[in-house]
C-alpha positions, 0 to 999 in steps of 0.5 A: 077336568082342567085343560093343561093351561088352566093347570100351567098358570099357577106353576108358571106364575110361581117359576116367574115370581121366583125367577124375577126374584132372582133376577133369572128370567132369561135363565128359566126362560130358556131352561122352560123353552128347552124343556118344551123343546124336549117334551114336544115329541112325546118320546120323553113323556112316554118314557116318564109314564113308565110305572116302574120308575119312581119320582126320583129316576125320573128326576135324574132323567130330567136333569141329566136331559136338560142338562145335555140339551141346555147345558150343565148351567140350565136352571132345570139341569139338576145344580140349581136348588129351586130348578130341582124342586120345580122338577119335584114338584112336577113330577110329585103332582104328575104335572111334568107333561104340562111344562110346554104349557107352563113355558108358554105362560112364562113367556107371556108374563115375561112378555108383560114385564118387558112390555113386549108382543109377539106380532105375526103378520101373514100376507099373500106375498112376502114382505119387504125390510121396508114394510116390515119397519112400517108395520112394526112402527104403527103396531108399537104405536096403537099397542104402546109396546115394544114389537117382536115382528114376524112374517108367514105367507099365505097365498090364499089370502089373495091381498092384504094382511092378517095381524095377530098380536096375542089376542088382538087379530087385525084382518085386512086381507082381501079374501075376508073383504070378498067373503064379507061382499058375498055375504052381503050380496046374498042376503 
């Protein structure tokens, strides 16, 4: 059986192409992120798995929830033909559960077209604003893209940093260097 990311890819691409053509990428992005948040806890998915509900009832439920949480102007709120058709398609093929992965794939496509990348810098201590700017500038030059930088603290690193930018991981942590030295001494 295919994993959710594999299933989500064509749906995300179709939604992205539709949004790009209609110049509504930001609206679709917001709506899909709202859908991702709503489905994150599993309660909506449990409700939708009730076999006594037909697809029209499920669609009414989803568009109502998306309208209340994302606002009535949300693409998935029901007053948008493309958004409603998208939800109908997901319901027809039993794919509503992959909406979180569709949202992630959509964001990746959006980042590609906007030439941006989300970067997480994990270090042992908080970074100053100047250090964050230095990281962002160096990464922008290395990756050739605009950087959306976020930071995390992991006191187990001892020192240094681990940088994650999409599929690229740069591990400059002191912990990793010490583990490498330890392995070299044991071998």
